[in-house]
C-alpha positions as CSV (number, residue, x, y, z in Angstrom):
1,M,63.3,86.9,-3.3
2,T,60.9,85.3,-1.6
3,Q,57.5,83.8,-3.5
4,Y,55.4,86.2,-1.0
5,E,57.4,88.8,-1.9
6,K,57.1,88.2,-5.8
7,K,53.1,87.8,-5.2
8,E,53.3,91.2,-3.6
9,I,55.2,92.7,-6.5
10,V,53.2,90.9,-9.1
11,K,49.4,92.1,-7.1
12,T,50.9,95.9,-7.2
13,L,51.7,95.7,-10.6
14,L,48.7,93.9,-11.9
15,Q,46.4,96.5,-9.8
16,S,48.0,99.3,-11.2
17,G,46.9,97.8,-14.6
18,K,49.6,99.5,-16.9
19,L,51.6,96.4,-17.6
20,L,50.3,93.1,-18.7
21,P,50.9,89.6,-17.1
22,K,53.6,88.8,-20.0
23,E,55.6,92.1,-19.6
24,I,55.4,91.8,-15.6
25,S,57.0,88.4,-16.0
26,V,59.8,89.4,-18.8
27,N,60.7,92.9,-16.8
28,C,60.4,91.6,-13.0
29,G,61.8,88.1,-13.6
30,I,59.2,86.1,-12.5
31,S,57.7,83.1,-14.0
32,L,54.3,83.8,-16.0
33,P,52.5,81.0,-14.4
34,T,53.1,82.8,-11.0
35,V,51.9,85.9,-12.7
36,H,48.9,84.2,-14.1
37,N,47.9,82.6,-10.4
38,V,48.1,85.8,-9.1
39,K,46.2,87.3,-11.6
40,R,43.2,84.6,-11.1
41,R,43.4,84.6,-7.1
42,L,42.8,88.5,-7.3
43,D,40.1,87.8,-10.0
44,E,38.6,85.4,-7.5
45,G,39.0,87.5,-4.5
46,V,41.2,84.5,-2.8
47,P,43.9,85.8,-0.5
48,L,47.4,85.6,-1.9
49,S,49.2,84.3,2.0
50,H,49.5,80.8,2.1
51,Q,47.4,79.3,5.0
52,K,49.2,77.8,7.9
53,G,49.0,74.0,7.4
54,A,47.7,73.9,4.0
55,G,50.6,71.6,3.0
56,R,50.7,67.7,2.9
57,T,48.4,66.3,5.2
58,N,49.6,63.7,7.9
59,N,47.6,60.3,6.6
60,L,49.0,58.3,9.0
61,R,48.4,57.5,13.4
62,S,50.9,57.7,15.3
63,S,49.9,54.0,16.7
64,I,50.5,53.1,12.8
65,K,53.9,54.9,12.8
66,L,55.2,53.0,15.9
67,S,54.1,49.7,14.4
68,I,56.2,50.7,11.1
69,L,59.1,51.6,13.3
70,H,59.0,48.3,15.3
71,R,58.3,46.4,11.9
72,V,61.7,47.5,10.6
73,R,63.5,47.3,13.4
74,C,62.3,42.9,13.9
75,K,62.3,42.8,10.3
76,P,65.3,45.2,8.3
77,Y,65.0,43.5,5.2
78,L,61.4,44.3,4.4
79,S,60.8,46.4,1.7
80,L,59.2,50.3,1.9
81,R,55.9,48.7,-0.4
82,T,55.9,45.5,1.9
83,L,55.5,48.4,4.5
84,A,52.9,50.3,3.3
85,S,51.2,47.3,2.2
86,R,51.1,46.1,5.6
87,T,49.3,49.7,6.9
88,G,46.1,48.2,5.5
89,N,46.4,50.6,2.5
90,K,46.6,53.9,4.7
91,A,49.3,54.9,3.4
92,S,52.1,55.0,0.0
93,Y,55.5,54.0,0.2
94,Q,56.8,57.3,0.2
95,T,54.9,58.2,3.3
96,V,56.1,55.4,5.0
97,R,59.8,56.2,4.0
98,R,59.1,60.0,5.1
99,A,57.6,58.7,8.5
100,L,60.9,56.2,8.9
101,K,62.6,59.7,8.2
102,N,61.0,62.1,10.5
103,K,62.0,59.1,13.3
104,S,65.6,59.5,12.0
105,Y,65.4,55.8,11.1
106,N,67.6,54.7,7.7
107,K,67.0,51.6,6.3
108,P,70.3,49.6,5.7
109,Y,71.0,49.1,2.5
110,P,71.4,45.0,1.8
111,V,74.4,43.3,2.4
112,Q,76.9,43.4,-1.0
113,I,77.9,39.8,-2.0
114,P,81.4,40.2,-3.2
115,M,82.2,38.9,-6.4
116,L,84.1,35.4,-6.9
117,S,87.7,36.3,-7.7
118,E,89.1,35.0,-11.1
119,K,91.4,32.0,-9.5
120,I,88.3,31.0,-7.6
121,A,86.2,30.8,-10.7
122,C,88.9,29.2,-12.9
123,T,89.6,26.2,-10.1
124,A,85.8,25.1,-9.9
């Protein structure tokens, strides 16, 4: 059952006025916070449908994204936090990571240095 279907079920049951929010939650298997959120939205007159584009905002311009990608290609050892600080505090390191991921670029992991074997360690 999708989130929209759950909201519509809760809406019809609340508008009928026969059940309390806790009873709706128990009977339909819908979480109580969802029921209360739908009830609050109905009381305020806010539509239940999710507006297109109401998600996470994109606060990086395409020029900044390209400069991040260029820096990573030139210096792959830079951390995400360093790259984020070089954007001029426009974005967090998670936003930088998401921008790189959207361009299908995965930062390589640092090279693992092998441990010295016991023979080499004992002879030294």
